[in-house]
C-alpha angles and dihedrals in degrees: 000000000000123000093257093056091043091053093047089049103040110014119119108269090005125145089255090057091049090049092049092051092047092046093047092049090049091050093050091048093046089052095045094045111023094166093065116111119243093257091048092052090048091051092047089049090052090049090056085065104034131031124217086261091059097042118015121227096258093052092046091052092047089052091051091047091050092051089067091218096305122124092205091057092051090048091053088055091052092049092052088052095048104034112049093189087065089066092051092047091056089062106023104032110025093171089058090049093049087052089052091051090049093050091050092050093047094048093045092049090049098049103028109026113198094014 
């Protein structure tokens, strides 16, 4: 693993640390409430990170809908909100953005398999 990928995965405030926090919250919620639907789990996971004062209910539901039932997709949306450089990377450094997506998928698969 190169230094860039290591930093994206493990650095403080990095996409990998955001993905790990989201995946661990999802796993805890799934264990605690196995009867929740996938969308309800994703919404509850989002709510562990943002209150209704930070993201209103309509916006939170839209984010969950846009994630198409995938935790990694929801995590990507959170990263774009929290890490402004991620938005710039989508346009200006597509290779860095693809690395970011790869890291998010790997971390999500590790800490929340099947999410």
